[in-house]
PDBQT receptor file of N, H, CA, C and O in Angstrom, charges set to zero:
ATOM      1  N   MET A   1      15.064  -7.151   4.367  1.00  0.00    +0.000 N 
ATOM      2  CA  MET A   1      14.247  -7.566   3.244  1.00  0.00    +0.000 C 
ATOM      3  C   MET A   1      14.613  -6.687   2.056  1.00  0.00    +0.000 C 
ATOM      4  O   MET A   1      14.342  -5.486   2.061  1.00  0.00    +0.000 OA
ATOM      5  N   GLY A   2      15.215  -7.273   1.060  1.00  0.00    +0.000 N 
ATOM      6  H   GLY A   2      15.434  -8.249   1.056  1.00  0.00    +0.000 HD
ATOM      7  CA  GLY A   2      15.619  -6.527  -0.118  1.00  0.00    +0.000 C 
ATOM      8  C   GLY A   2      14.629  -6.688  -1.252  1.00  0.00    +0.000 C 
ATOM      9  O   GLY A   2      13.578  -7.310  -1.104  1.00  0.00    +0.000 OA
ATOM     10  N   SER A   3      14.979  -6.129  -2.354  1.00  0.00    +0.000 N 
ATOM     11  H   SER A   3      15.833  -5.623  -2.474  1.00  0.00    +0.000 HD
ATOM     12  CA  SER A   3      14.131  -6.199  -3.537  1.00  0.00    +0.000 C 
ATOM     13  C   SER A   3      14.196  -7.593  -4.148  1.00  0.00    +0.000 C 
ATOM     14  O   SER A   3      15.266  -8.201  -4.173  1.00  0.00    +0.000 OA
ATOM     15  N   PRO A   4      13.074  -8.109  -4.642  1.00  0.00    +0.000 N 
ATOM     16  CA  PRO A   4      13.104  -9.412  -5.312  1.00  0.00    +0.000 C 
ATOM     17  C   PRO A   4      13.698  -9.334  -6.717  1.00  0.00    +0.000 C 
ATOM     18  O   PRO A   4      13.852 -10.362  -7.375  1.00  0.00    +0.000 OA
ATOM     19  N   PHE A   5      14.031  -8.143  -7.182  1.00  0.00    +0.000 N 
ATOM     20  H   PHE A   5      13.906  -7.307  -6.647  1.00  0.00    +0.000 HD
ATOM     21  CA  PHE A   5      14.561  -7.953  -8.527  1.00  0.00    +0.000 C 
ATOM     22  C   PHE A   5      16.019  -7.516  -8.455  1.00  0.00    +0.000 C 
ATOM     23  O   PHE A   5      16.393  -6.676  -7.637  1.00  0.00    +0.000 OA
ATOM     24  N   ASP A   6      16.826  -8.098  -9.320  1.00  0.00    +0.000 N 
ATOM     25  H   ASP A   6      16.523  -8.781  -9.984  1.00  0.00    +0.000 HD
ATOM     26  CA  ASP A   6      18.246  -7.743  -9.361  1.00  0.00    +0.000 C 
ATOM     27  C   ASP A   6      18.494  -6.490 -10.187  1.00  0.00    +0.000 C 
ATOM     28  O   ASP A   6      19.397  -5.710  -9.884  1.00  0.00    +0.000 OA
ATOM     29  N   THR A   7      17.687  -6.295 -11.238  1.00  0.00    +0.000 N 
ATOM     30  H   THR A   7      16.954  -6.928 -11.484  1.00  0.00    +0.000 HD
ATOM     31  CA  THR A   7      17.890  -5.160 -12.138  1.00  0.00    +0.000 C 
ATOM     32  C   THR A   7      16.568  -4.460 -12.406  1.00  0.00    +0.000 C 
ATOM     33  O   THR A   7      15.501  -4.995 -12.103  1.00  0.00    +0.000 OA
ATOM     34  N   ALA A   8      16.641  -3.268 -12.972  1.00  0.00    +0.000 N 
ATOM     35  H   ALA A   8      17.507  -2.834 -13.218  1.00  0.00    +0.000 HD
ATOM     36  CA  ALA A   8      15.433  -2.528 -13.348  1.00  0.00    +0.000 C 
ATOM     37  C   ALA A   8      14.685  -3.253 -14.459  1.00  0.00    +0.000 C 
ATOM     38  O   ALA A   8      13.456  -3.205 -14.518  1.00  0.00    +0.000 OA
ATOM     39  N   GLU A   9      15.421  -3.921 -15.337  1.00  0.00    +0.000 N 
ATOM     40  H   GLU A   9      16.419  -3.959 -15.289  1.00  0.00    +0.000 HD
ATOM     41  CA  GLU A   9      14.771  -4.658 -16.427  1.00  0.00    +0.000 C 
ATOM     42  C   GLU A   9      13.924  -5.808 -15.879  1.00  0.00    +0.000 C 
ATOM     43  O   GLU A   9      12.851  -6.099 -16.408  1.00  0.00    +0.000 OA
ATOM     44  N   GLY A  10      14.398  -6.445 -14.843  1.00  0.00    +0.000 N 
ATOM     45  H   GLY A  10      15.270  -6.208 -14.413  1.00  0.00    +0.000 HD
ATOM     46  CA  GLY A  10      13.624  -7.513 -14.216  1.00  0.00    +0.000 C 
ATOM     47  C   GLY A  10      12.319  -6.995 -13.639  1.00  0.00    +0.000 C 
ATOM     48  O   GLY A  10      11.293  -7.673 -13.699  1.00  0.00    +0.000 OA
ATOM     49  N   TYR A  11      12.360  -5.798 -13.084  1.00  0.00    +0.000 N 
ATOM     50  H   TYR A  11      13.194  -5.248 -13.036  1.00  0.00    +0.000 HD
ATOM     51  CA  TYR A  11      11.155  -5.180 -12.535  1.00  0.00    +0.000 C 
ATOM     52  C   TYR A  11      10.181  -4.816 -13.646  1.00  0.00    +0.000 C 
ATOM     53  O   TYR A  11       8.987  -5.098 -13.547  1.00  0.00    +0.000 OA
ATOM     54  N   VAL A  12      10.685  -4.194 -14.699  1.00  0.00    +0.000 N 
ATOM     55  H   VAL A  12      11.655  -3.964 -14.780  1.00  0.00    +0.000 HD
ATOM     56  CA  VAL A  12       9.833  -3.749 -15.803  1.00  0.00    +0.000 C 
ATOM     57  C   VAL A  12       9.210  -4.940 -16.525  1.00  0.00    +0.000 C 
ATOM     58  O   VAL A  12       8.058  -4.866 -16.954  1.00  0.00    +0.000 OA
ATOM     59  N   ASN A  13       9.948  -6.026 -16.664  1.00  0.00    +0.000 N 
ATOM     60  H   ASN A  13      10.883  -6.086 -16.316  1.00  0.00    +0.000 HD
ATOM     61  CA  ASN A  13       9.468  -7.186 -17.414  1.00  0.00    +0.000 C 
ATOM     62  C   ASN A  13       8.727  -8.195 -16.547  1.00  0.00    +0.000 C 
ATOM     63  O   ASN A  13       8.381  -9.273 -17.030  1.00  0.00    +0.000 OA
ATOM     64  N   ALA A  14       8.478  -7.881 -15.297  1.00  0.00    +0.000 N 
ATOM     65  H   ALA A  14       8.759  -7.005 -14.904  1.00  0.00    +0.000 HD
ATOM     66  CA  ALA A  14       7.784  -8.807 -14.405  1.00  0.00    +0.000 C 
ATOM     67  C   ALA A  14       6.347  -8.998 -14.859  1.00  0.00    +0.000 C 
ATOM     68  O   ALA A  14       5.677  -8.054 -15.279  1.00  0.00    +0.000 OA
ATOM     69  N   GLU A  15       5.894 -10.232 -14.767  1.00  0.00    +0.000 N 
ATOM     70  H   GLU A  15       6.438 -10.999 -14.426  1.00  0.00    +0.000 HD
ATOM     71  CA  GLU A  15       4.507 -10.545 -15.119  1.00  0.00    +0.000 C 
ATOM     72  C   GLU A  15       3.747 -10.895 -13.852  1.00  0.00    +0.000 C 
ATOM     73  O   GLU A  15       4.296 -11.504 -12.934  1.00  0.00    +0.000 OA
ATOM     74  N   GLY A  16       2.497 -10.511 -13.810  1.00  0.00    +0.000 N 
ATOM     75  H   GLY A  16       2.051 -10.016 -14.556  1.00  0.00    +0.000 HD
ATOM     76  CA  GLY A  16       1.683 -10.794 -12.640  1.00  0.00    +0.000 C 
ATOM     77  C   GLY A  16       1.826  -9.724 -11.576  1.00  0.00    +0.000 C 
ATOM     78  O   GLY A  16       2.445  -8.682 -11.792  1.00  0.00    +0.000 OA
ATOM     79  N   ALA A  17       1.249  -9.999 -10.443  1.00  0.00    +0.000 N 
ATOM     80  H   ALA A  17       0.746 -10.845 -10.267  1.00  0.00    +0.000 HD
ATOM     81  CA  ALA A  17       1.251  -9.040  -9.336  1.00  0.00    +0.000 C 
ATOM     82  C   ALA A  17       2.612  -9.014  -8.653  1.00  0.00    +0.000 C 
ATOM     83  O   ALA A  17       3.278 -10.041  -8.524  1.00  0.00    +0.000 OA
ATOM     84  N   ILE A  18       3.007  -7.832  -8.222  1.00  0.00    +0.000 N 
ATOM     85  H   ILE A  18       2.466  -6.998  -8.327  1.00  0.00    +0.000 HD
ATOM     86  CA  ILE A  18       4.250  -7.666  -7.476  1.00  0.00    +0.000 C 
ATOM     87  C   ILE A  18       3.853  -7.303  -6.049  1.00  0.00    +0.000 C 
ATOM     88  O   ILE A  18       3.321  -6.220  -5.802  1.00  0.00    +0.000 OA
ATOM     89  N   HIS A  19       4.110  -8.198  -5.129  1.00  0.00    +0.000 N 
ATOM     90  H   HIS A  19       4.542  -9.077  -5.330  1.00  0.00    +0.000 HD
ATOM     91  CA  HIS A  19       3.695  -8.004  -3.737  1.00  0.00    +0.000 C 
ATOM     92  C   HIS A  19       4.855  -7.459  -2.926  1.00  0.00    +0.000 C 
ATOM     93  O   HIS A  19       5.812  -8.177  -2.637  1.00  0.00    +0.000 OA
ATOM     94  N   SER A  20       4.771  -6.203  -2.563  1.00  0.00    +0.000 N 
ATOM     95  H   SER A  20       3.994  -5.619  -2.798  1.00  0.00    +0.000 HD
ATOM     96  CA  SER A  20       5.856  -5.559  -1.826  1.00  0.00    +0.000 C 
ATOM     97  C   SER A  20       5.913  -5.996  -0.371  1.00  0.00    +0.000 C 
ATOM     98  O   SER A  20       6.997  -6.086   0.207  1.00  0.00    +0.000 OA
ATOM     99  N   PHE A  21       4.757  -6.269   0.228  1.00  0.00    +0.000 N 
ATOM    100  H   PHE A  21       3.877  -6.196  -0.241  1.00  0.00    +0.000 HD
ATOM    101  CA  PHE A  21       4.707  -6.559   1.658  1.00  0.00    +0.000 C 
ATOM    102  C   PHE A  21       4.464  -8.035   1.937  1.00  0.00    +0.000 C 
ATOM    103  O   PHE A  21       3.929  -8.387   2.988  1.00  0.00    +0.000 OA
ATOM    104  N   VAL A  22       4.850  -8.896   1.011  1.00  0.00    +0.000 N 
ATOM    105  H   VAL A  22       5.285  -8.610   0.157  1.00  0.00    +0.000 HD
ATOM    106  CA  VAL A  22       4.584 -10.320   1.189  1.00  0.00    +0.000 C 
ATOM    107  C   VAL A  22       5.334 -10.883   2.399  1.00  0.00    +0.000 C 
ATOM    108  O   VAL A  22       4.904 -11.875   2.987  1.00  0.00    +0.000 OA
ATOM    109  N   GLY A  23       6.444 -10.261   2.770  1.00  0.00    +0.000 N 
ATOM    110  H   GLY A  23       6.794  -9.455   2.292  1.00  0.00    +0.000 HD
ATOM    111  CA  GLY A  23       7.217 -10.741   3.908  1.00  0.00    +0.000 C 
ATOM    112  C   GLY A  23       6.686 -10.277   5.247  1.00  0.00    +0.000 C 
ATOM    113  O   GLY A  23       7.045 -10.849   6.277  1.00  0.00    +0.000 OA
ATOM    114  N   SER A  24       5.837  -9.250   5.267  1.00  0.00    +0.000 N 
ATOM    115  H   SER A  24       5.545  -8.785   4.431  1.00  0.00    +0.000 HD
ATOM    116  CA  SER A  24       5.309  -8.740   6.534  1.00  0.00    +0.000 C 
ATOM    117  C   SER A  24       3.839  -8.363   6.373  1.00  0.00    +0.000 C 
ATOM    118  O   SER A  24       3.522  -7.203   6.112  1.00  0.00    +0.000 OA
ATOM    119  N   PRO A  25       2.946  -9.332   6.527  1.00  0.00    +0.000 N 
ATOM    120  CA  PRO A  25       1.516  -9.045   6.385  1.00  0.00    +0.000 C 
ATOM    121  C   PRO A  25       0.996  -8.072   7.437  1.00  0.00    +0.000 C 
ATOM    122  O   PRO A  25      -0.015  -7.408   7.209  1.00  0.00    +0.000 OA
ATOM    123  N   ALA A  26       1.662  -7.976   8.575  1.00  0.00    +0.000 N 
ATOM    124  H   ALA A  26       2.483  -8.515   8.760  1.00  0.00    +0.000 HD
ATOM    125  CA  ALA A  26       1.220  -7.028   9.601  1.00  0.00    +0.000 C 
ATOM    126  C   ALA A  26       1.352  -5.601   9.092  1.00  0.00    +0.000 C 
ATOM    127  O   ALA A  26       0.488  -4.768   9.364  1.00  0.00    +0.000 OA
ATOM    128  N   LEU A  27       2.412  -5.308   8.361  1.00  0.00    +0.000 N 
ATOM    129  H   LEU A  27       3.114  -5.985   8.140  1.00  0.00    +0.000 HD
ATOM    130  CA  LEU A  27       2.601  -3.969   7.809  1.00  0.00    +0.000 C 
ATOM    131  C   LEU A  27       1.507  -3.651   6.793  1.00  0.00    +0.000 C 
ATOM    132  O   LEU A  27       0.995  -2.531   6.766  1.00  0.00    +0.000 OA
ATOM    133  N   ALA A  28       1.148  -4.615   5.966  1.00  0.00    +0.000 N 
ATOM    134  H   ALA A  28       1.563  -5.524   5.987  1.00  0.00    +0.000 HD
ATOM    135  CA  ALA A  28       0.075  -4.405   4.994  1.00  0.00    +0.000 C 
ATOM    136  C   ALA A  28      -1.250  -4.151   5.707  1.00  0.00    +0.000 C 
ATOM    137  O   ALA A  28      -2.030  -3.303   5.274  1.00  0.00    +0.000 OA
ATOM    138  N   THR A  29      -1.510  -4.866   6.782  1.00  0.00    +0.000 N 
ATOM    139  H   THR A  29      -0.877  -5.555   7.134  1.00  0.00    +0.000 HD
ATOM    140  CA  THR A  29      -2.742  -4.675   7.552  1.00  0.00    +0.000 C 
ATOM    141  C   THR A  29      -2.771  -3.297   8.197  1.00  0.00    +0.000 C 
ATOM    142  O   THR A  29      -3.802  -2.625   8.177  1.00  0.00    +0.000 OA
ATOM    143  N   ILE A  30      -1.659  -2.877   8.761  1.00  0.00    +0.000 N 
ATOM    144  H   ILE A  30      -0.822  -3.424   8.777  1.00  0.00    +0.000 HD
ATOM    145  CA  ILE A  30      -1.586  -1.548   9.379  1.00  0.00    +0.000 C 
ATOM    146  C   ILE A  30      -1.821  -0.464   8.336  1.00  0.00    +0.000 C 
ATOM    147  O   ILE A  30      -2.547   0.496   8.595  1.00  0.00    +0.000 OA
ATOM    148  N   CYS A  31      -1.218  -0.604   7.165  1.00  0.00    +0.000 N 
ATOM    149  H   CYS A  31      -0.628  -1.384   6.954  1.00  0.00    +0.000 HD
ATOM    150  CA  CYS A  31      -1.409   0.382   6.091  1.00  0.00    +0.000 C 
ATOM    151  C   CYS A  31      -2.863   0.423   5.636  1.00  0.00    +0.000 C 
ATOM    152  O   CYS A  31      -3.401   1.499   5.375  1.00  0.00    +0.000 OA
ATOM    153  N   LEU A  32      -3.499  -0.737   5.539  1.00  0.00    +0.000 N 
ATOM    154  H   LEU A  32      -3.062  -1.611   5.750  1.00  0.00    +0.000 HD
ATOM    155  CA  LEU A  32      -4.902  -0.790   5.136  1.00  0.00    +0.000 C 
ATOM    156  C   LEU A  32      -5.789  -0.096   6.162  1.00  0.00    +0.000 C 
ATOM    157  O   LEU A  32      -6.649   0.704   5.795  1.00  0.00    +0.000 OA
ATOM    158  N   ILE A  33      -5.592  -0.389   7.426  1.00  0.00    +0.000 N 
ATOM    159  H   ILE A  33      -4.893  -1.039   7.724  1.00  0.00    +0.000 HD
ATOM    160  CA  ILE A  33      -6.397   0.232   8.482  1.00  0.00    +0.000 C 
ATOM    161  C   ILE A  33      -6.174   1.737   8.510  1.00  0.00    +0.000 C 
ATOM    162  O   ILE A  33      -7.128   2.503   8.643  1.00  0.00    +0.000 OA
ATOM    163  N   LEU A  34      -4.933   2.161   8.387  1.00  0.00    +0.000 N 
ATOM    164  H   LEU A  34      -4.158   1.538   8.280  1.00  0.00    +0.000 HD
ATOM    165  CA  LEU A  34      -4.623   3.586   8.366  1.00  0.00    +0.000 C 
ATOM    166  C   LEU A  34      -5.279   4.278   7.171  1.00  0.00    +0.000 C 
ATOM    167  O   LEU A  34      -5.786   5.392   7.303  1.00  0.00    +0.000 OA
ATOM    168  N   SER A  35      -5.272   3.636   6.023  1.00  0.00    +0.000 N 
ATOM    169  H   SER A  35      -4.859   2.731   5.915  1.00  0.00    +0.000 HD
ATOM    170  CA  SER A  35      -5.905   4.211   4.831  1.00  0.00    +0.000 C 
ATOM    171  C   SER A  35      -7.411   4.361   5.013  1.00  0.00    +0.000 C 
ATOM    172  O   SER A  35      -7.988   5.370   4.609  1.00  0.00    +0.000 OA
ATOM    173  N   VAL A  36      -8.042   3.373   5.613  1.00  0.00    +0.000 N 
ATOM    174  H   VAL A  36      -7.574   2.553   5.941  1.00  0.00    +0.000 HD
ATOM    175  CA  VAL A  36      -9.485   3.443   5.859  1.00  0.00    +0.000 C 
ATOM    176  C   VAL A  36      -9.797   4.569   6.838  1.00  0.00    +0.000 C 
ATOM    177  O   VAL A  36     -10.751   5.319   6.632  1.00  0.00    +0.000 OA
ATOM    178  N   ILE A  37      -9.012   4.693   7.891  1.00  0.00    +0.000 N 
ATOM    179  H   ILE A  37      -8.237   4.083   8.058  1.00  0.00    +0.000 HD
ATOM    180  CA  ILE A  37      -9.233   5.758   8.875  1.00  0.00    +0.000 C 
ATOM    181  C   ILE A  37      -9.073   7.130   8.233  1.00  0.00    +0.000 C 
ATOM    182  O   ILE A  37      -9.892   8.019   8.468  1.00  0.00    +0.000 OA
ATOM    183  N   ILE A  38      -8.041   7.313   7.434  1.00  0.00    +0.000 N 
ATOM    184  H   ILE A  38      -7.376   6.591   7.243  1.00  0.00    +0.000 HD
ATOM    185  CA  ILE A  38      -7.824   8.606   6.770  1.00  0.00    +0.000 C 
ATOM    186  C   ILE A  38      -8.955   8.911   5.799  1.00  0.00    +0.000 C 
ATOM    187  O   ILE A  38      -9.418  10.049   5.731  1.00  0.00    +0.000 OA
ATOM    188  N   THR A  39      -9.408   7.913   5.046  1.00  0.00    +0.000 N 
ATOM    189  H   THR A  39      -9.033   6.988   5.100  1.00  0.00    +0.000 HD
ATOM    190  CA  THR A  39     -10.516   8.116   4.106  1.00  0.00    +0.000 C 
ATOM    191  C   THR A  39     -11.786   8.519   4.837  1.00  0.00    +0.000 C 
ATOM    192  O   THR A  39     -12.473   9.453   4.425  1.00  0.00    +0.000 OA
ATOM    193  N   LEU A  40     -12.098   7.823   5.916  1.00  0.00    +0.000 N 
ATOM    194  H   LEU A  40     -11.540   7.064   6.251  1.00  0.00    +0.000 HD
ATOM    195  CA  LEU A  40     -13.298   8.164   6.685  1.00  0.00    +0.000 C 
ATOM    196  C   LEU A  40     -13.183   9.554   7.297  1.00  0.00    +0.000 C 
ATOM    197  O   LEU A  40     -14.167  10.291   7.347  1.00  0.00    +0.000 OA
ATOM    198  N   TRP A  41     -11.986   9.918   7.764  1.00  0.00    +0.000 N 
ATOM    199  H   TRP A  41     -11.187   9.319   7.723  1.00  0.00    +0.000 HD
ATOM    200  CA  TRP A  41     -11.784  11.249   8.327  1.00  0.00    +0.000 C 
ATOM    201  C   TRP A  41     -12.019  12.317   7.266  1.00  0.00    +0.000 C 
ATOM    202  O   TRP A  41     -12.683  13.316   7.542  1.00  0.00    +0.000 OA
ATOM    203  N   PHE A  42     -11.488  12.130   6.060  1.00  0.00    +0.000 N 
ATOM    204  H   PHE A  42     -10.948  11.319   5.836  1.00  0.00    +0.000 HD
ATOM    205  CA  PHE A  42     -11.703  13.108   4.995  1.00  0.00    +0.000 C 
ATOM    206  C   PHE A  42     -13.183  13.202   4.616  1.00  0.00    +0.000 C 
ATOM    207  O   PHE A  42     -13.687  14.301   4.384  1.00  0.00    +0.000 OA
ATOM    208  N   LEU A  43     -13.875  12.086   4.550  1.00  0.00    +0.000 N 
ATOM    209  H   LEU A  43     -13.466  11.193   4.738  1.00  0.00    +0.000 HD
ATOM    210  CA  LEU A  43     -15.311  12.121   4.245  1.00  0.00    +0.000 C 
ATOM    211  C   LEU A  43     -16.075  12.861   5.341  1.00  0.00    +0.000 C 
ATOM    212  O   LEU A  43     -16.938  13.687   5.043  1.00  0.00    +0.000 OA
ATOM    213  N   TYR A  44     -15.769  12.573   6.593  1.00  0.00    +0.000 N 
ATOM    214  H   TYR A  44     -15.069  11.901   6.835  1.00  0.00    +0.000 HD
ATOM    215  CA  TYR A  44     -16.424  13.242   7.710  1.00  0.00    +0.000 C 
ATOM    216  C   TYR A  44     -16.178  14.746   7.674  1.00  0.00    +0.000 C 
ATOM    217  O   TYR A  44     -17.113  15.535   7.813  1.00  0.00    +0.000 OA
ATOM    218  N   ARG A  45     -14.914  15.144   7.487  1.00  0.00    +0.000 N 
ATOM    219  H   ARG A  45     -14.155  14.502   7.374  1.00  0.00    +0.000 HD
ATOM    220  CA  ARG A  45     -14.573  16.571   7.480  1.00  0.00    +0.000 C 
ATOM    221  C   ARG A  45     -15.175  17.298   6.286  1.00  0.00    +0.000 C 
ATOM    222  O   ARG A  45     -15.506  18.479   6.391  1.00  0.00    +0.000 OA
ATOM    223  N   SER A  46     -15.323  16.621   5.160  1.00  0.00    +0.000 N 
ATOM    224  H   SER A  46     -15.054  15.662   5.074  1.00  0.00    +0.000 HD
ATOM    225  CA  SER A  46     -15.868  17.301   3.983  1.00  0.00    +0.000 C 
ATOM    226  C   SER A  46     -17.356  17.611   4.145  1.00  0.00    +0.000 C 
ATOM    227  O   SER A  46     -17.859  18.553   3.532  1.00  0.00    +0.000 OA
ATOM    228  N   PHE A  47     -18.059  16.839   4.956  1.00  0.00    +0.000 N 
ATOM    229  H   PHE A  47     -17.651  16.074   5.454  1.00  0.00    +0.000 HD
ATOM    230  CA  PHE A  47     -19.479  17.093   5.156  1.00  0.00    +0.000 C 
ATOM    231  C   PHE A  47     -19.774  17.889   6.419  1.00  0.00    +0.000 C 
ATOM    232  O   PHE A  47     -20.931  18.227   6.672  1.00  0.00    +0.000 OA
ATOM    233  N   THR A  48     -18.768  18.194   7.209  1.00  0.00    +0.000 N 
ATOM    234  H   THR A  48     -17.828  17.920   7.003  1.00  0.00    +0.000 HD
ATOM    235  CA  THR A  48     -19.004  18.956   8.438  1.00  0.00    +0.000 C 
ATOM    236  C   THR A  48     -18.320  20.311   8.424  1.00  0.00    +0.000 C 
ATOM    237  O   THR A  48     -18.152  20.921   9.480  1.00  0.00    +0.000 OA
ATOM    238  N   LEU A  49     -17.925  20.792   7.271  1.00  0.00    +0.000 N 
ATOM    239  H   LEU A  49     -18.062  20.296   6.413  1.00  0.00    +0.000 HD
ATOM    240  CA  LEU A  49     -17.316  22.122   7.188  1.00  0.00    +0.000 C 
ATOM    241  C   LEU A  49     -18.376  23.194   7.398  1.00  0.00    +0.000 C 
ATOM    242  O   LEU A  49     -19.521  23.036   6.974  1.00  0.00    +0.000 OA
ATOM    243  N   HIS A  50     -17.999  24.263   8.040  1.00  0.00    +0.000 N 
ATOM    244  H   HIS A  50     -17.069  24.392   8.385  1.00  0.00    +0.000 HD
ATOM    245  CA  HIS A  50     -18.954  25.350   8.299  1.00  0.00    +0.000 C 
ATOM    246  C   HIS A  50     -18.654  26.526   7.423  1.00  0.00    +0.000 C 
ATOM    247  O   HIS A  50     -19.348  27.541   7.493  1.00  0.00    +0.000 OA
TER     248      HIS A  50
């Protein structure tokens, strides 16, 4: 899976949303779940410090 843009100018001048993981929704789901777990872990640890 390569870049949808041929040049840097194409990337800079793109309009609308740029979906990096459109080809693999499972990867996006894994990243989302991992982010939620890390966020909850940081919140838990910040309130349980001694």
